[in-house]
C-alpha positions as CSV (number, residue, x, y, z in Angstrom):
1,X,12.6,-21.4,-10.0
2,X,14.5,-18.0,-10.0
3,X,11.2,-16.2,-10.5
4,X,9.6,-18.2,-7.5
5,X,12.4,-17.3,-5.4
6,X,12.3,-13.7,-6.3
7,X,8.6,-13.6,-5.6
8,X,9.3,-15.0,-2.1
9,X,12.0,-12.7,-1.3
10,X,9.6,-9.7,-2.4
11,X,7.0,-10.9,-0.1
12,X,9.4,-11.4,2.9
13,X,10.8,-7.8,2.4
14,X,7.3,-6.3,2.5
15,X,6.7,-8.1,5.8
16,X,10.0,-7.0,7.0
17,X,9.4,-3.3,6.1
18,X,6.3,-3.6,8.3
19,X,8.3,-4.9,10.9
20,X,10.6,-1.9,10.6
21,X,8.0,0.7,10.5
22,X,6.5,-0.8,13.9
23,X,9.6,-1.0,15.7
24,X,10.9,2.5,14.6
25,X,7.3,4.0,15.3
26,X,7.9,2.6,18.8
27,X,11.3,3.5,19.3
28,X,10.3,7.2,18.4
29,X,7.4,6.9,21.0
30,X,4.7,7.8,18.5
31,X,1.6,7.3,21.1
32,X,1.9,3.9,21.6
33,X,1.2,3.8,25.2
34,X,-1.6,1.4,25.9
35,X,-4.0,3.9,27.1
36,X,-3.2,6.2,24.1
37,X,-3.7,3.2,21.8
38,X,-7.2,2.6,23.4
39,X,-8.3,6.2,22.6
40,X,-6.8,5.9,19.0
41,X,-8.4,2.5,17.9
42,X,-11.4,2.2,15.6
43,X,-14.9,2.5,17.4
44,X,-15.5,-1.2,18.3
45,X,-12.1,-1.2,20.3
46,X,-12.7,2.3,21.7
47,X,-16.0,1.1,23.0
48,X,-14.0,-1.9,24.5
49,X,-11.8,0.5,26.1
50,X,-14.6,2.3,27.7
51,X,-16.0,-0.9,29.0
52,X,-12.5,-2.3,30.2
53,X,-12.1,1.0,32.3
54,X,-15.5,0.6,34.0
55,X,-15.6,-3.1,34.4
56,X,-12.0,-4.5,34.6
57,X,-9.5,-1.8,35.2
58,X,-10.1,-2.1,39.0
59,X,-8.7,-5.5,39.3
60,X,-6.5,-5.7,35.9
61,X,-5.2,-2.3,36.0
62,X,-5.9,0.7,33.8
63,X,-3.3,-0.4,31.3
64,X,-4.0,-4.1,31.6
65,X,-0.9,-5.0,33.3
66,X,-2.4,-6.3,36.2
67,X,-2.6,-5.5,39.9
68,X,-2.7,-7.3,43.3
69,X,-6.3,-7.9,42.8
70,X,-6.1,-9.5,39.2
71,X,-3.5,-10.9,36.8
72,X,-2.2,-8.9,33.6
73,X,-4.5,-9.1,30.4
74,X,-1.9,-7.6,27.9
75,X,1.1,-9.5,26.4
76,X,0.2,-12.8,28.1
77,X,1.7,-15.7,26.5
78,X,-0.9,-18.3,27.4
79,X,-3.6,-15.9,26.0
80,X,-2.1,-15.4,22.7
81,X,-3.9,-17.5,20.1
82,X,-7.0,-17.5,22.1
83,X,-10.1,-16.5,19.8
84,X,-12.4,-13.5,20.5
85,X,-15.4,-16.0,21.1
86,X,-12.9,-17.6,23.8
87,X,-12.6,-14.3,25.6
88,X,-16.4,-13.5,25.1
89,X,-17.1,-16.8,26.9
90,X,-14.7,-16.2,30.0
91,X,-15.9,-12.7,30.4
92,X,-19.7,-13.7,30.0
93,X,-19.4,-17.1,32.6
94,X,-16.3,-15.6,34.5
95,X,-13.9,-18.0,36.6
96,X,-15.4,-18.5,40.1
97,X,-12.6,-20.5,41.3
98,X,-10.2,-17.7,40.8
99,X,-12.5,-15.1,42.0
100,X,-13.4,-13.5,38.6
101,X,-17.1,-12.7,38.6
102,X,-19.5,-13.3,35.6
103,X,-20.3,-10.2,33.6
104,X,-23.8,-10.0,32.3
105,X,-23.2,-7.4,29.7
106,X,-25.4,-6.9,26.6
107,X,-24.0,-8.8,23.5
108,X,-22.4,-5.8,21.9
109,X,-20.7,-4.7,24.8
110,X,-19.4,-8.4,25.4
111,X,-18.2,-8.4,21.8
112,X,-16.4,-5.0,22.0
113,X,-14.5,-6.0,25.4
114,X,-13.8,-9.5,24.2
115,X,-12.1,-8.0,20.9
116,X,-10.4,-5.4,23.0
117,X,-8.6,-8.1,25.2
118,X,-7.7,-10.2,22.2
119,X,-6.2,-7.4,20.6
120,X,-3.8,-6.7,23.4
121,X,-2.4,-10.4,23.0
122,X,-2.2,-10.6,19.4
123,X,1.2,-10.3,17.4
124,X,2.2,-6.8,16.2
125,X,1.7,-7.6,12.9
126,X,-2.1,-8.0,13.2
127,X,-2.0,-4.5,14.9
128,X,-2.5,-1.2,13.3
129,X,0.3,1.1,14.3
130,X,0.8,5.0,13.3
131,X,4.1,6.0,11.9
132,X,6.0,6.5,8.5
133,X,7.1,3.3,7.0
134,X,9.7,5.2,5.0
135,X,11.1,7.2,7.8
136,X,11.2,4.0,9.9
137,X,13.1,2.1,7.5
138,X,15.7,5.0,6.9
139,X,16.0,5.4,10.8
140,X,16.7,1.6,11.3
141,X,19.4,1.3,8.8
142,X,20.6,4.9,9.4
143,X,20.6,7.4,12.2
144,X,19.3,4.9,14.8
145,X,22.1,2.5,13.7
146,X,19.7,-0.5,14.6
147,X,21.3,-2.5,11.8
148,X,24.6,-2.2,13.1
149,X,23.6,-5.0,15.3
150,X,20.2,-6.4,14.1
151,X,19.3,-8.1,10.9
152,X,15.9,-8.0,9.0
153,X,15.5,-10.3,6.1
154,X,19.3,-10.4,5.2
155,X,20.0,-6.8,5.8
156,X,22.0,-5.7,8.6
157,X,24.2,-7.3,11.1
158,X,23.7,-10.5,13.0
159,X,25.4,-9.6,16.4
160,X,22.0,-9.2,18.0
161,X,18.9,-10.9,17.4
162,X,17.3,-11.3,14.0
163,X,14.2,-8.9,14.0
164,X,12.8,-10.4,10.7
165,X,9.8,-12.1,12.5
166,X,9.5,-9.9,15.6
167,X,6.2,-8.5,14.5
168,X,4.7,-12.1,14.3
169,X,6.3,-13.2,17.5
170,X,5.7,-10.1,20.1
171,X,2.8,-7.9,20.8
172,X,3.1,-4.1,20.1
173,X,3.3,-3.6,24.0
174,X,6.1,-6.2,24.2
175,X,8.1,-4.5,21.6
176,X,7.7,-1.3,22.8
177,X,8.9,-2.6,26.5
178,X,11.9,-4.2,24.9
179,X,12.8,-0.7,23.4
180,X,12.4,1.2,26.6
181,X,14.0,-1.4,28.8
182,X,16.3,-3.5,26.3
183,X,18.1,-5.3,29.3
184,X,14.8,-6.3,31.3
185,X,14.8,-9.6,29.2
186,X,17.8,-10.6,27.2
187,X,17.5,-13.4,24.5
188,X,19.3,-16.5,25.4
189,X,22.8,-16.4,24.1
190,X,22.8,-12.7,23.7
191,X,24.2,-12.1,27.3
192,X,26.9,-9.4,27.0
193,X,30.0,-10.4,29.0
194,X,33.5,-9.1,29.6
195,X,36.2,-11.6,29.7
196,X,39.5,-10.8,31.3
197,X,42.5,-13.1,29.9
198,X,45.4,-14.0,31.8
199,X,47.7,-12.3,29.3
200,X,46.1,-8.9,30.2
201,X,43.8,-8.5,27.4
202,X,40.0,-8.3,27.6
203,X,37.2,-9.3,25.3
204,X,33.7,-8.0,25.2
205,X,30.9,-9.9,23.5
206,X,28.0,-12.3,23.7
207,X,28.5,-15.4,25.6
208,X,27.1,-17.9,23.0
209,X,27.9,-21.1,25.0
210,X,29.5,-22.2,28.4
211,X,31.0,-25.2,30.0
212,X,33.0,-25.9,33.0
213,X,36.0,-25.8,30.3
214,X,35.5,-23.1,28.0
215,X,33.5,-20.1,26.8
216,X,32.3,-19.2,23.4
217,X,32.2,-15.3,22.8
218,X,31.0,-13.7,19.6
219,X,32.4,-10.1,19.9
220,X,30.9,-6.9,18.7
221,X,32.2,-7.2,15.3
222,X,30.6,-10.7,14.8
223,X,33.7,-12.8,15.2
224,X,33.7,-16.2,17.4
225,X,36.4,-16.8,20.0
226,X,36.8,-20.3,21.7
227,X,38.3,-19.5,24.9
228,X,39.7,-22.1,27.4
229,X,38.9,-21.8,31.0
230,X,42.7,-21.8,32.0
231,X,43.2,-18.8,29.8
232,X,40.7,-16.8,31.6
233,X,41.1,-15.0,34.8
234,X,37.6,-13.4,35.2
235,X,34.4,-13.1,33.4
236,X,32.2,-10.0,34.3
237,X,28.5,-9.7,33.3
């Protein structure tokens, strides 16, 4: 049993190291803009990027994040999990009811374009990301101080969201966006608040739960405080 448990932990740690390399490579800005990814992809995806620029960018945007004429095609939740063959069929037949025309492209071009759009919605764990894994790990647990708030497979602090499965839950583009604009989307339960108490003290932390009668705050050291409404003078966010 202990041997099996150790094997599971080892497998999890290898996965976590991949997640760390991904997160830190993105935080260091190592050429992961979508357009830069297009140019650095393997030949099929590179071909798909060229076709996308010619056939799709006019409506869906050069970065696939959408325009007034067409919806985004990158990091879209409802597209995650769709197969390459599904994308190929949609591209080939179009969606007339939504104004998308059919594209009668040669089979190889259809395959390349479908593979590209599929990759834009695949979990980061399935993507190839440049970067130094060892340097990423050192940065995460060292100079970057990421682990002072975040945990990865039991290492670090649990003050902020656990990042153990981030590479399986988010795309490369979504992770990069979260690093560049961390307040754009806050995980429920991690809203940072400052509670002003009637005795003159203040407490800053995450609002884990709220009712009309109390608020549960986890401070930046990880301790929980159960505060009654009649002890609070104000809460600012």
